[in-house]
C-alpha positions in Angstrom: 0.1 0.2 0.0 2.5 2.2 0.9 4.2 1.5 -3.0 1.2 2.4 -4.4 1.1 6.0 -2.5 4.6 6.8 -3.1 3.8 5.3 -6.8 7.1 3.7 -7.2 7.2 0.2 -9.1 10.6 -1.1 -7.8 8.6 -1.0 -4.1 5.5 -2.4 -5.4 7.4 -5.4 -7.6 9.5 -6.8 -4.0 6.0 -6.2 -2.5 4.0 -8.5 -4.9 7.3 -11.1 -4.6 7.2 -10.6 -0.9 3.4 -11.3 -1.0 3.4 -14.5 -3.1 6.5 -16.3 -1.0 4.6 -15.5 2.4 1.3 -17.3 0.3 3.7 -19.9 -0.3 4.9 -20.9 2.9 1.1 -20.7 4.3 0.6 -23.0 1.7 -1.9 -20.8 -0.2 -0.6 -21.5 -4.2 -3.2 -20.1 -6.4 -2.7 -16.6 -4.7 1.0 -16.9 -5.2 0.9 -17.6 -8.1 -1.2 -14.6 -8.7 1.3 -12.6 -6.9 3.9 -13.6 -9.0 1.9 -13.5 -12.4 1.3 -9.5 -11.3 5.4 -9.1 -11.1 5.7 -10.7 -14.0 3.2 -8.8 -15.7 5.2 -5.5 -13.9 8.8 -5.4 -16.9 10.6 -2.7 -17.4 11.6 -2.0 -13.4 15.3 -1.9 -12.6 14.2 -4.2 -9.5 12.1 -6.4 -11.9 14.6 -7.4 -14.0 16.8 -8.7 -11.5 14.0 -10.7 -9.3 12.1 -12.2 -12.4 14.6 -15.4 -11.5 12.8 -15.4 -7.3 9.5 -14.7 -9.1 9.8 -17.8 -11.7 11.3 -20.3 -8.6 8.2 -19.3 -6.4 5.5 -19.7 -8.9 7.6 -23.0 -9.5 7.3 -23.9 -5.8 3.6 -23.2 -5.7 2.8 -25.3 -9.4 4.9 -28.2 -7.4 2.6 -27.5 -4.2 -0.6 -28.1 -6.7 1.1 -31.0 -8.3 1.0 -29.0 -11.5 4.4 -31.0 -12.7 4.8 -29.7 -16.0 4.0 -26.4 -15.4 6.0 -26.5 -11.9 9.3 -27.5 -14.1 8.8 -24.8 -17.0 9.2 -22.3 -14.0 12.3 -23.8 -12.4 13.9 -23.6 -16.1 13.1 -20.3 -16.8 14.0 -19.5 -13.4 17.9 -21.6 -14.1 18.0 -19.4 -17.5 17.8 -16.5 -14.9 20.1 -17.6 -12.8 23.0 -18.6 -15.1 22.5 -15.0 -17.2 22.6 -13.0 -14.3 25.2 -15.2 -12.5 23.0 -15.6 -9.3 24.7 -18.9 -7.6 22.3 -18.1 -4.6 19.4 -18.1 -6.6 20.5 -21.3 -8.8 21.1 -23.5 -5.3 17.4 -22.6 -4.3 16.2 -23.9 -7.5 18.7 -27.1 -7.5 16.4 -27.5 -3.8 13.5 -27.5 -5.1 14.0 -29.4 -8.4 15.4 -32.0 -5.9 11.9 -31.8 -4.1 10.5 -31.9 -7.8 11.9 -35.3 -8.6 11.4 -36.7 -5.7 7.6 -36.3 -5.6 8.2 -38.2 -9.0 10.4 -40.7 -8.0 13.6 -40.4 -9.8 15.8 -40.4 -7.1 18.7 -40.4 -8.6 18.1 -36.5 -10.0 16.7 -36.4 -6.4 20.1 -36.8 -4.8 21.9 -34.8 -7.8 20.1 -31.7 -8.0 20.4 -31.1 -3.6 24.0 -31.8 -4.1 24.8 -29.8 -6.7 23.0 -26.7 -4.6 25.9 -28.4 -1.9 28.5 -28.0 -4.2 27.9 -24.3 -4.9 27.2 -23.9 -1.6 31.1 -25.3 -0.8 32.5 -23.4 -4.0 30.3 -19.7 -3.7 29.3 -19.4 -0.6 31.7 -18.2 1.9 29.8 -14.9 2.6 26.2 -17.0 2.3 23.9 -17.7 5.5 24.4 -20.9 7.1 20.6 -21.7 6.0 21.7 -22.6 2.0 23.8 -25.2 3.6 21.5 -26.7 5.9 18.6 -26.3 3.0 20.8 -28.4 0.5 21.7 -30.9 3.6 17.9 -31.5 4.6 16.8 -32.6 0.5 20.1 -34.8 0.3 19.0 -36.4 3.7 15.2 -36.9 2.0 16.4 -38.4 -1.3 18.9 -40.9 0.6 15.8 -42.2 2.8 14.1 -42.4 -0.4 17.2 -44.7 -1.7 17.2 -46.6 1.7 21.0 -45.1 2.5 19.5 -44.7 6.0 22.4 -43.8 7.7 23.9 -41.3 4.9 20.4 -40.0 5.6 20.4 -39.3 9.5 24.2 -37.6 8.8 22.5 -35.0 6.4 19.5 -34.7 8.4 21.5 -33.8 11.6 24.0 -31.7 9.9 20.9 -29.8 9.1 19.0 -29.7 12.3 22.0 -28.6 14.1 21.9 -25.0 11.5 18.6 -25.1 11.9 18.9 -25.1 15.9 21.5 -22.6 15.9 19.9 -20.1 13.9 16.4 -20.4 15.5 14.7 -21.5 12.2 11.5 -23.5 12.7 10.4 -24.4 9.5 13.3 -26.2 8.6 13.2 -27.8 12.5 9.7 -29.0 11.3 11.1 -30.5 8.2 14.3 -32.1 9.8 12.2 -33.6 12.2 9.8 -35.1 9.9 12.6 -36.3 7.7 14.2 -38.1 11.4 10.4 -39.7 11.5 10.8 -41.1 8.1 13.9 -42.5 8.8 12.7 -44.5 12.0 9.7 -45.5 9.8 11.9 -47.0 7.6 13.7 -48.4 10.5 10.9 -50.6 11.0 10.6 -48.4 14.6 7.0 -46.8 15.0 7.9 -46.1 18.8 10.7 -43.2 17.2 9.1 -42.2 14.6 5.5 -41.4 16.2 6.7 -38.6 18.7 9.2 -37.0 16.0 5.8 -37.2 13.9 4.1 -35.3 16.4 6.8 -32.3 17.0 6.9 -32.1 13.6 3.2 -31.4 13.0 2.9 -29.2 15.8 5.7 -27.0 14.5 3.9 -27.3 10.9 0.4 -26.2 12.6 2.3 -23.2 14.4 3.8 -21.7 11.2 1.1 -22.9 8.9 2.8 -25.2 6.8 -0.4 -27.4 5.8 1.6 -29.1 3.3 3.7 -30.7 5.9 0.9 -31.5 8.3 -0.3 -33.7 5.6 3.1 -35.4 5.0 3.6 -35.7 9.1 -0.4 -37.2 9.0 0.4 -39.9 6.4 3.6 -40.9 8.2 1.5 -41.3 11.1 -0.8 -43.3 9.3 1.5 -45.9 8.2 3.1 -46.5 11.2 -0.5 -47.2 12.8 -1.1 -49.6 9.9 1.8 -51.8 10.4 1.2 -52.0 14.2 -2.0 -53.0 12.9 -4.5 -50.2 14.2 -6.5 -49.8 11.3 -9.0 -47.6 12.6 -6.5 -45.1 14.0 -4.5 -44.7 10.8 -8.3 -44.6 8.9 -9.2 -41.2 11.1 -5.9 -39.5 10.6 -6.0 -40.3 6.6 -9.5 -38.2 6.7 -8.0 -35.7 8.2 -4.8 -35.5 6.4 -7.7 -35.6 3.1 -9.5 -32.6 4.2 -6.0 -30.6 4.4 -4.8 -32.0 1.3 -8.1 -30.8 -0.5 -8.1 -27.4 1.0 -5.1 -26.8 -0.1 -5.2 -28.7 -3.6 -2.1 -31.0 -3.5 -3.1 -33.8 -6.1 -0.6 -36.0 -5.4 -1.0 -36.0 -1.2 -4.6 -37.0 -2.6 -3.5 -39.8 -4.4 -1.4 -41.1 -1.7 -4.6 -40.8 0.3 -6.6 -42.8 -1.7 -3.6 -45.3 -2.4 -3.6 -46.1 1.8 -7.3 -45.6 1.9 -7.9 -48.4 -0.3 -5.4 -50.7 1.7 -7.2 -49.6 4.8 -10.8 -50.5 3.8 -9.4 -53.9 1.8 -8.8 -55.0 5.5 -11.2 -54.0 6.7 -13.2 -55.6 4.1 -15.3 -52.5 3.0 -16.2 -53.0 -0.9 -18.2 -50.2 -1.6 -15.4 -47.4 -0.1 -12.5 -49.8 -1.3 -13.9 -49.2 -4.9 -15.0 -45.4 -4.7 -10.7 -45.1 -3.6 -10.0 -46.8 -6.6 -12.1 -44.5 -9.2 -10.4 -41.6 -7.1 -6.7 -42.9 -7.3 -7.0 -43.3 -11.0 -8.9 -40.3 -11.3 -5.9 -38.3 -9.7 -3.6 -40.2 -11.8 -5.3 -39.1 -14.8 -5.7 -35.3 -13.6 -1.6 -35.2 -13.0 -0.9 -36.7 -15.9 1.5 -39.2 -14.3 1.8 -41.7 -16.9 5.0 -41.3 -20.2 3.8 -40.8 -23.1 5.4 -43.3 -24.9 4.9 -46.2 -23.0 1.8 -45.4 -20.9 3.1 -47.0 -18.1 2.8 -44.6 -14.9 5.4 -41.9 -13.6 5.7 -41.2 -9.9 4.9 -45.3 -8.8 8.2 -46.3 -8.3 11.8 -45.3 -8.7 12.5 -44.8 -12.3 14.9 -42.5 -14.4 13.2 -39.3 -16.2 14.0 -37.1 -18.4 12.5 -33.7 -19.1 12.1 -32.1 -22.7 12.5 -28.4 -23.4 8.9 -28.5 -23.5 8.9 -29.6 -19.7 7.0 -32.7 -20.5 8.9 -35.9 -19.0 8.8 -39.4 -19.7 10.9 -42.9 -18.5 14.3 -41.9 -20.1 14.8 -45.7 -21.3 11.5 -44.8 -23.4 13.4 -41.7 -25.0 16.9 -44.0 -25.0 14.8 -46.9 -26.6 12.7 -45.0 -29.3 14.6 -41.8 -29.9 12.2 -38.8 -30.9 12.5 -35.5 -33.1 9.7 -34.2 -31.5 7.9 -34.4 -28.2 5.5 -37.6 -28.1 2.4 -34.9 -26.4 2.8 -31.3 -27.9 4.6 -32.1 -30.7 7.3 -29.6 -30.0 10.7 -30.0 -30.9 13.0 -31.8 -28.3 16.3 -31.5 -30.4 17.0 -28.2 -27.8 18.5 -29.4 -24.0 17.0 -27.9 -21.4 18.8 -27.2 -18.0 16.6 -29.5 -16.0 
């Protein structure tokens, strides 16, 4: 409001970016996208041109929060171009962490590890004067990838490194993510007694800071713990709470995981009508997110598979592209000759 009164386009652009990033942290992803688009439309300002990479990154994170994977990848690609053109290593580090999250969600764990490792390299090579949060952020994303790859000792080590910095700096959002990762590691060790209190601590901070997506992830972890202990009704209760949150946030991937978990629960309880409803909703989510390879027709994100994105930001199984080859994208027919960054 002050920037409007001053009629200062630079301050106004920066204000819109801050509003976008604040809403991103609160999982208000549609608002984030709206503010980002306003920023990008305010071209011609000196600050605006410098901030475009950050705007594209925030918009990419918002699209990822809505499980709009192709749009997210387009934004990350644009953000990386700005980072490279402006030699902005700090921005590149943040983008690499987001790409690690992107590929972790799609279960290409090789890339999920590669990108945060690239971020860690940037911190080591250029980050002497940077805030320690960049090291902590890259270590957290590396920990997540290691956990998915079942390298649990490595995951614990990286997560402890990240948590140490988060505690030193009073970084509550990162502390919550580290607690969530610790809980997931203990659950992977089949140790629900250690996992459950860490999920509870993570969820408490997530609730306090407004990270609804984090709350959903913690709830799903708790539900899996209860399932492993044959506490089916407790598991169903928390899954239903997670579904309410996921519908509010608009995160389709969380809804897909919820339908998958619910399907298993209703099968155990032998409730056929509810089971069929979950199966239908699961397949609707897959269709809506277009989580299948346009070459072989098989699903993407169901198991660990190497993926390859084309410059149009459509992505396929790497083995399909290598086997069949293509001069154009099978989905949109755009040329695939020019390589993208991501």
